[in-house]
NUPATI-227368 format. One record per residue: residue number from 1; chain; residue in three letters; x, y, z negated of N, C-alpha, C in turn. Coordinates in steps of 0.05 Angstrom, whole numbers. Each point is the difference from the previous one (the first is absolute). Example, Ala and Ser with C-alpha at 12.3 -4.5 7.8 and 13.67 -1.06 7.14 Angstrom:
BEGIN
  zaza  drendo  dodo      nX      nY      nZ     caX     caY     caZ      cX      cY      cZ
     1       A   Ala     264    -114    -156     -18      24       0      18      24       0
     2       A   Ser      -7      21      14      16      24      -1     -15      22     -14
This chain:
BEGIN
  zaza  drendo  dodo      nX      nY      nZ     caX     caY     caZ      cX      cY      cZ
     1       A   Met     979      18     855      15       9     -13      25       3      -9
     2       A   Pro       6      24      -2      35       8       1       8     -17     -27
     3       A   Lys      47       0      16      -3     -18     -29      10      17     -15
     4       A   Leu       4     -26     -17      -2      26     -30      27       5      -6
     5       A   Ser      27      -7       9      10       0      -4      21       5      26
     6       A   Ser      32      20      -5      16      -2      25      24      10     -17
     7       A   Thr      20      -2      21      31      18     -14      -6      17      22
     8       A   Leu      27      26     -30     -14      23      23      33       7     -16
     9       A   Thr      15       4      20      16      15      -1      18      39      -3
    10       A   Ile      13      -6     -18      10      28      -2      15      20      19
    11       A   Arg     -13      24      12      24      10      22      30      11      -9
    12       A   Pro      19      12      -2      23      -4       4     -21      47     -19
    13       A   Asn     -12       6       0     -15      24       2     -17      -3     -31
    14       A   Gly       4     -23      -5     -24     -15     -21     -31       2       6
    15       A   Ser      -5       1      28     -19       0       7     -15     -40      -4
    16       A   Val     -29       2      -3     -13     -33       9     -14       7      15
    17       A   Thr       3     -26      24     -27       1      11     -43     -11     -14
    18       A   Leu     -13       5      -8     -22     -29       4      -9      -6      26
    19       A   Pro     -13     -23      -9      -5     -22      36     -16      18      -5
    20       A   Lys      -9      15      34     -30       8       6     -24      -8       2
    21       A   Glu       5     -35     -15     -27     -11       7     -14       9     -40
    22       A   Trp      23       3      -1      -7      12     -32      -6      29      -4
    23       A   Arg      19      24       6      -8      29       1     -21       6      11
    24       A   Asp      -7     -21      20     -29       3      23     -34       2     -21
    25       A   Gln      10     -23     -30     -27       3     -17      -3      10     -10
    26       A   Tyr      17      27       2     -15      30     -10       4      21       2
    27       A   Pro     -25      25      -8       3      22      23      20      22     -24
    28       A   Thr      27      -6       0      21      16      -3      22      -7       3
    29       A   Arg      17       1       5      25      14      12      13       3     -30
    30       A   His      -6      -6     -19      20      12     -27      -4     -33     -24
    31       A   Phe       3     -10      -1      11     -20     -23      27      13     -24
    32       A   Ile     -14      -6     -29      24       3     -19       6     -26      -4
    33       A   Ala      31      -6     -24      17     -21       0      -2       6     -22
    34       A   Glu       5     -30     -23       2      -1     -30       4     -14       3
    35       A   Leu      19      -7     -21      20     -18     -12     -11      12     -21
    36       A   Thr      -8     -47      -4     -23     -13     -10      26     -22     -16
    37       A   Pro      -6     -16     -26      18     -17      -7       3     -16      18
    38       A   Asp     -24     -12      29       1     -15       5      24      -4      31
    39       A   Gly       4      34       3      17       3      26     -25      28       2
    40       A   Leu      14       2      33     -13      20      20     -25       4       3
    41       A   Leu     -31      26       1     -18     -16      -3     -12      41      26
    42       A   Ile       1     -15      15      -7      31      15     -36       7      11
    43       A   Lys     -14      17     -14     -25       1      18      -4      19      16
    44       A   Pro     -23      -7       9      -2      23       8     -18      29     -14
    45       A   Ile      -1      23       9     -16      25     -21     -20       7      27
    46       A   Leu     -22      -6     -17     -20       2       7     -11      26      -2
    47       A   Lys      -2       7     -25     -13      13     -16      16      24     -10
    48       A   Thr     -20      27      -6      21      28      -3       7     -23     -43
    49       A   Glu      16       2     -15      -2      -9     -13      30      18     -22
    50       A   Tyr     -10       9     -26      13      10     -21      19     -18     -19
    51       A   Tyr      30       0      12      15     -26     -24      13       8     -13
    52       A   Glu       5      -4     -29      27       5     -16      18     -22       2
    53       A   Gln      17       5      -3      32     -30      -3      -2      10     -33
    54       A   Ala      27     -21      -7       4      -5     -29      19      24      -5
    55       A   Asp      16       3      24      11      26      -8      10      28       4
    56       A   Gly     -29       7      -7     -20      15       1     -11      15      28
    57       A   Ser      20       2      14      -6      -2      24     -32      -4      14
    58       A   Phe     -16      18       9     -19      -3      10     -18      11      44
    59       A   Gly      -9       1     -18     -14      11      49     -23      -9       4
    60       A   Leu     -16       6      28      -9     -20      15       4      -5      12
    61       A   Arg     -13     -19       7      -1     -13      27     -13      -5      34
    62       A   Phe       7      32      16     -32     -15      18       7      -1      28
    63       A   Pro      -5     -28      10       1       2      15     -12      -1      38
    64       A   Tyr     -14      17      -5     -13       7      19      -4      34       4
    65       A   Gly      18      12     -15      17      23      -4     -25      15     -11
    66       A   Met      -5      32     -17     -23      -3      -1      -4      37      13
    67       A   Asp     -14      12      -1       4      37      -4      -9       8     -29
    68       A   Met      14      33      -4       4      11      -9     -14      -2     -25
    69       A   Glu     -35       0      10     -13       4     -28      -9     -24     -20
    70       A   Glu      15     -20      17      -9     -34      -4      21      -6     -20
    71       A   Phe      25      11      13      32      -2     -18     -10      25     -29
    72       A   Glu     -11      22      -3      -5       0      -4     -23      -6     -23
    73       A   Gln     -23     -13       0     -14     -17     -20      16     -13      -7
    74       A   Glu      28     -12       6      -7     -26     -18      39       7     -15
    75       A   Ile       6      13      -1      21      19     -13     -29       6     -19
    76       A   Glu      -7      12      -3     -23       1     -25     -16     -22     -15
    77       A   Lys     -11     -18      12       4     -23      -8      15     -13     -26
    78       A   Ser      31       3      18      27      -8      -7      -1      18     -20
    79       A   Leu       6      10     -13       0      30     -26     -23     -10     -16
    80       A   Lys     -17      -9      14     -34      -8     -29      10     -27      -5
    81       A   Lys       7     -24      13      10     -15     -16      13     -16     -17
    82       A   Pro      -4     -13     -25      14     -12     -12      24      -8      11
    83       A   Ser      25       9     -15      25     -19       7       0     -28      -1
    84       A   Lys      16     -22       8     -11     -25     -14      19       5     -21
    85       A   Arg      20       3      13       9      -3     -43      -2      19     -17
    86       A   Ala      -1     -11     -25     -14      16     -22      13      13     -14
    87       A   Ser      -6      21      -2      24      17     -30      -1       4     -26
    88       A   His      26     -16      -9      -5      -4     -23       4      15     -31
    89       A   Gly     -13      20      -7      19      19     -17     -18      -4     -22
C-alpha cells in the first residue's frame, strides 16, 4: 500500500513533484489542484469533463487529449447543458 502522506517541496520555478508511487496509481499525467476549506486537494483527471467556476469561467478537461470530432461533440454538449448558475429575473 502506498504512503498516505508525503512532504512535498515547491521548487523555485513553482513546480511540485508527486511521489512516483502515487503517480503510478493513475493512468494519467494530468492532475488538478483545488483550494478547499481544508487546504489544497490534488486529484487525477481521469475523464473528459465540463466544468464551471463561481467566477464565471468554464471549460473542458481532457486528460488523454482528443481528436477534433470528439472535441466538437463536447463543445456541442456544453452549449446545450444548462448553466449551474440559474438566472433570476
